[in-house]
N, C-alpha and C positions, 0 to 999 in steps of 0.2 A: 100328617106329613112326615112326622118323626118316625112313625112305624114303617112307612114306605122306604125311608132312607136306610133304616136298619136292615130291612129285607133285601135291599139292593146290595149292600155291603156283604151280606151273608152269601148271596149268590156269587158275587165276585170271588170271595174266599174259596167257595166250593169249586168254582171253575179252576182256580190256581192249583188246588190240590190235584184235581183230575189231570191238569196239564203236566205237573211235576211227575205224577205217576206214569203218565204216558211217555215222558222223556226218559225216565229211568228204565222203563220197559224197552225203549229203543236203544240204550247204550250197549256197546259191544265191549266186553271186558277183555283185556290182554291176558292171555293164558301161558305164553311161553316166548323165549328168545333163544335163537341160535346164532352163532357167529361163523363167519366164512372160514375161520381157522381156529382150532382149539389149542394149537401149539405152533410156535414159530421160533426159529433160530436166526439171530442177526449178529452182525459185527457192530461195534460202536460206530455211531453216526449214520447207520443205515436206517431206513424207514420201511414200514409195512402198513397198508390200509386194511382195517378190519371192517367188514360189512355185516350189519345186524339184520337178521330176518325175524319178523314178528309173527306170532301165531295167536289168533287169526290175523290175516293181513289187513282186515278191515276194522281192527281194534280202534275204539274211539280215541283213546289217549296213547299216542305212540312216543311220547317223550321218554328219553333215556338219560341216565347219569353215568358217565364214564369215569373210571378211577384206576389207579395203579397202586399195587401193594408196595412198590419200591421205586420211587421216582429217581433215585440215584442209579438205577439200572435201566428203566424204560419209562417214558412218559406217554400219555395218551391225550389226544385233542378231542374236542366236542364232535369232530367229524370222523373220529375213529382212526386217526393216523397215529401209529405207534412209532416213537423215535427211540432207538437204542442209545443209551447214555454211557453206561459203564459195564464192565464184566460182572456177571451174576445172573440171578433169576428173579422174575417178577410175574405177578398175576394181574392181567387186565380184566376188569369186570365191567359189564354192561348191565345196568340195573334199571328196572321199570321205575319211572318217576313216582307213580301213585301206589306202588306195591313193592317194597324192597325184597320181598320173598321171591319175586320173579326176576331171575338174572341168568347171565351166561358168562363164561370165563374163558380166557386164552392164556396159556402159560408161555412166557417169553424167556428164552435163554439167550444171553448176550455173551459171546466169546470170540476170541481171535482164532484165526485158522492155524492148524498145526499140520505140518507135513512130516511124516515119519518114515524111517528106514530109507532115507534118500542116498542114492549112490549112482555112479555111472554118469551118463550125459544129462546136463541140466541146461535149460534155456527158458526163454519167456520172461515172466514177471513173478517175483515173490512179493505178494501183496503186503501192504502196510501192516506192521505188527504181527506178522506170521512168525511162528516158531518153526524152524527147519532143523530137524534132527538128522545129522549126517552119520551114516554107519559104514560108509566105504569111500574110496577115492571118487572124487567128482571131477568133471571136466566140462567146460563150455566148448562145444565143438567148433572147428573152423567154419566161418561163415555164419555163425549163429550168435545170438546176444542174450545175456541174462541181465535183467534190471532188478535191483534189490531196493525196495522202497523203505521209507523211514520206519524205524522201530522194529525191523525184522531182526530176529536173533537166530544166528546160524550156530548150532551147537554140535561140536565134533566129538565123536566117541573116542575117548582117550585110550580105549583098549586096542585101537588100531585094527589092522586088517590081516586076516589069515593067521597061520600058526606062528609066524614070525612077529606078529603084532606090529606090522609096518605102520608107522605114523601116517594118518590120513592126510593126503595132500589135495589141494584145490588147484587143478591145472586149468589154464585158460589159453585155448587156441583162438577163440573168437573174441567177442567184446564183452566187457564187464562194466556195469555202471552201478555204483553203490551210492544211493541218494538219501542220506540221513538228514536230520535237522539238529539244531543246537539242543532242543528239548527232547528229541526222540531219535537218537543216533542209531545207526546200524551196528550190531555187535557180532563179532566173530570170536567165539569163546568155547569153553567146555562146560559141562554140567555145573550148576551153581555150587554143588557140594565139593567140587574139585578146585574151586577158586580160593586157594589157601596160600598162606605165606610159605608153607613148605613146598608148594608147587611153583613158586616164583620163577625158577629156572628149570622147571620139570620137563619142558619140551613135550607137551602133551599132544600136539598135533603138528602137521608139517607145513603150514603156511600156504600162501597163495603164490603160485608159480606161473608167470606169463611166459609162454614159450616164444620162439622165434616167429611163430605164426600170428601172435596176438597183435592186432593193429592199434588197440586203444583200451584204456581203463580209466575209470573215475572213482575216487574215494573222497567223498565229501561228508563230513560229520560221521566218521566211522571209528569204532574202537576195535582194535585187534590185539589179542592177548594170548599168553600161554603157548606160544609157538616154539619150534626148535627141536623137533624130533630128529633122531639119527637117520641119515641117508644110508639105506641098505640096498642090496641087490634088487629087491622087489619094489623099491620106491619109484613112483612114476617119473620123478625128476631125474633119477639115475637112468632109467630106461630111455628117457628122452635125451640123454647125453649132456644134461645141464650140470648135474652134481656127480660126485664120486662116492661110491659105496665105501663105507668105513672111514672116509676122510672128511665128510662134510655134515653139517647140521643145517636145517632149513631156517632161513630168515622169515620175518613176517611177510614181506613182499619181495619177489624176485622178478626182474624183467630180462629179456634176452633178445629183443628185436631192435636193431639200430634205427629202424624207420618207424617204430611204434611211437605212440603219443600217450602220455600218462600225466594225470593231474591228481595230486594228493594234497588235500587242503582241509583245515579245520578238524583234523583227526587226531586220535591218540594211539600211540604204540607203546605197549608196556609188557612186562613179564615175558621177555624173550630170551631164550638161551643163546641165540645167534644174533646177527645183525637185524636191525629193524627193516631197513631198505637196502637191498643189494641189487644194483642196476648194472647189467652188462649190455645195455643198449637202450636207446630211445630218447626222444625229446620229452622233457618233463618239467613241471612246476611242482615244487614241494614247499608249501607255504602255510604259515599259521597253524602248525601242528605242535603237539606235545609228545616228547619221548622220555620215558624213564624206566629204570630197572631193565636195561638192555645189556645182554651179554653176561654169561656166567664166568668163563675163563678167558674170554677175548671178545671181540666184536665191537662194531660201531653203530651209532644211530643212523648215519647216512654214509653209505659206502658206494662209491661210483667207480666204474671201470671204463675201458675203451668203448666207443660207440654211443656215449651219452652226451647230450647237450642239455644242461640242467640249470634252472634257477632255483636256489634254495634260500628262502628268506623268511624272517620273522618266526622262526621256529624256536621253541623252548626245549632244550635238551638237558636232562638232569641225570647224572650218574651213569653214563655209559661205561662199560667195563674198560674200554680202551680210549677211543676218540669220539668226539662229536661228529667229526667229518674225517673220512679217509678218501682222498681224491687221487685217483691213479688212472693212467692210460695203459695199464697192463692188459695184454691181449690185443693191442692195436694191430690191425691188418687192413691197411687202406684198400688193397686190391680186392679184399673180400667185403668191403663196405663197412668194416668196423673201424671207424675213424677215430681221430684223436679225441680224448675226453676233454670236454669244454664245460666248465662249471663256474657259476657265479654264486658265491655264498656271502650274504650280507645281512646285517641287522638280525643276527641270531644271538640268543642268550644260551651259553654253555656253562654248566655248573657241575662241579665234582667229577670231572672226567679223568679217568686214568688211574685212580687210586686202587682199583681192584685188579689191575693188570700187573703181573710180576715183571721184574727187571726195569728197563728204561723205556719200554714201549708205552705209547699212549699218552694222552694228556689234554688234547683239545682239537687240533687240526693237523692232519698229516698229509703232505702233498708229495707225490713221487711219480716216477716212471713216465715222464713225458706229458703229464696232464697240464693243460693250460687253464689257469684259474684266476679268478678275482675274488679275494677274501678280504672284506673290509667292513668297518663299522659293526663288528661283532663284539659282544660283551662276554668276556671269558673270566669266570669267577671261580676261585678255589680249585682250579684244575692243576694237574700235576706238572704240565709243561706248557710252554708257548708253542706256537705253530712250528712244526718240524718239517724240514725239506731235505731229506737224505740225498746225498750225491748231487746237490744243487749245481756243482761245478761241472758235472758230466750229464747234461740233459739228454734223455733218450727214453723210448718206451721200455727200456730194461734198466734204466738207472735213475737219473734225477728228473725233476720237474722241468717243464718248459720255462726258460728264463724270461720269457715275455710275460710271465704271470705277475699279478699284482697282489701281494700279501702285505697289507699295510693298513694303518689307521684302525687298529683294533685296541681294545681296552682290556688290560690284564689286571684283575683285582685279586688281592690275596688277603684272606682273613687270618686270624691268629691261630687257628686250629693246627694241631700237629698229628701226623700219622705215627702210630705206634708199631707199624710193621717193620720187621727187621730189614727188609730190602730198602726201606726209605731212610731208616736210621743210618744204615751203612752207606747208602748212596747219597747222603746229604740232600735228600729231597723230602724232609719231614714236614715242610710247609709248602704251600703253593709258591710263596715268594722264593724259597730256596730252589724250587724247581725252575721257576722263571729265570733265575740268575745263575743257574748251574753251568758248568763248563760242558755243554752238551755238543757233541760232534755233529748233531743234526740241526743246530741253530746256525742261521746265516744272517742274523740281524747285525753282525759286526762287519759285514761286507768284506769278508776275507778274500784274498787273491783278487781284489779289485772287481769282484763280481757284484751284480746288483744286490742291494740290501733287501732283506725281508724284515718287516715290522720296523722300518726306519723311523716312522713317525708315530708309532703306536705308543700308548700310555701304559706304564707299568707301576704297580705299587712300589713305594720306596722301602717298605718293610712289611713283615707279616702283621696284618692288622692295621696297616696305614690308614688312619682316619680320613686323610685327604682323598683317598681313592676308594672309600666305602661307597658303593653304588646307591646306598640309602633306599633300599627296597621298601615298599609299603609294608610288607610283612614277609620277612625271611631272615633266618639267623645267620647273617654274614659271618659272624665270629663264633657261632655255636653249633651249627649243624655239622656232625662228624664228616670228615673228608671221604670216608669210604661208605657212607650211608647211601642206600638207593631207595629208601622208604620215602615216598612222595606224600606230602600233606596237601590236600585239596584246599586248605584254608590259606596257603601261601599266596602272596600277591607280588608278582615280579615287576609290576609297574614301579616307578621310582618317585620319590618325593621331590617337590620343588627344591631347587638348589643342588640336586644331585650332580656330581661331576661328569656323569655319562651323558648329560644333556648338552655339553659343549665340546668343541674341538674335534668333532667327527668330520669325516670327509663330506663335502657338499656339492661337488661338481659331477653330476651323474650322467656323464657322456662317455662315449668310447668304451674302454675296458670297465668302466664303472656304471654302465647302463645294462639293465637286464636284457636277456635274449628275447623274452616274450612279454615285454612291457608294453610295446606299441602294437605289434601284431602278435596276438596270442595263439594259443593252441585250440583248435576246434575239436572238441571231444563230445560225442553224442549230440551233435548239432548245436552245441553252445560254445562260444568262444571264451576261453579262460585266459586272463592276463595276470602276469606276475605283479604283485604290488610294488609300487615305486619305492626306491630306497629312501630312507629317512636320515636326516642330518643329526642323528644321535646314535649312541652305541647301544646295541642290543635290540631285542624284539619289542620292547615296551617303553614308551615314554611315560609321562605322568598319566594318572587316571583321567 
């Protein structure tokens, strides 16, 4: 019996061996892998599906292992889906699960788009994070639109155009929409190597010029810098009759259409040889922007002329050469549709204005030539002068401001810094306080000749460095930053501390002349309605953090 059992087990073992050998003889080994693509170029966030073909196609084990050599550049899923992550190069491998020597690879290049040698007519869309290298004058033609997405860098050749090296200008007859984000703004600049302190007022390109044909523009989270080239006979803005050869230099943005609509918000204007914004027409919202290092020998951050209806609110303006605001109805021609300049400027913070301008010009706000304005709840710190209204007693488009204007309830704070410039020592304006209290013929806060008073209820430091009028910024040298400094520190924080005097005694009845033009019914630009932010019952652009 025992012998029979042993024999049976032996037979079973022998049959198992025969079966295993038969299965091995029937297994089809994988000999090769190919991929649907051996190289691919993607932009970050784009995807591509790779398909693996196995040889032979009846291989017994078809399992693959996918891997990426640089997952910070591109990742790969088990289904062969490549996802671009960041700029660079990566190799995607498909490897046989049972034999690592059998594999196939695809090289992935991740980069943003670059447009080179751009000049002439431009329209359509410049896609996210594209670099656009401008080598000649460009124009958005009438009836066409250019949309610039977040992260696009527009780089202007500072060598200019032609034998005269005419500064490159960006002319806009059509519509322009610049749509950046807080973390990925649109940039208008020059080559990175030219972005130096020596070129702060170098005027390396000609700015953006919206002609009388331009119906609307949007600048949201945009940086514009190094503008201000000379206008010469071959400049497009001169040929269009907007500027004068030999007499003008180009601002960051110019408008010239009284029925145009323009929104400028969350943007930065810096390193400009001329004005930052120079509007000769249009309805506009200019809100929540930062301006610094504006103007070499003159110029303002916000300069408005006849044909404008503008709300300017919650802007930070640091160290303009002359004024934070110049508001004028110069050029008014009702018959031609270039109507009286109407501007409401409130809750702005203006610092260090006017100290780089010679003589007695400049200093904070300048209102003239028939402009009708409401200027209130602004915080004016270490500026050379209070609001000036020349010829207030003779209002007209050629002389003084409209006397229906409201220029009041502003806060004028003076630190203890002193100017060492001869013009200030001789003119008794060596501190902001001295400038605020000077015998200035353009001041009308004394109500001379029984005319309406300017800044009748405004708050003024009682001395240079008056601690009771210190705004108590979270981080800014109220008594230490030099008056003529235009160097901006991104670590500054112009919010104020609890208990700051700027948090009380501001105007609070925001109706009539103290209501924004576009606060209820906004401006429709690019299919979106933009509204001016409501005034706040504190002085300046920032309350507490």
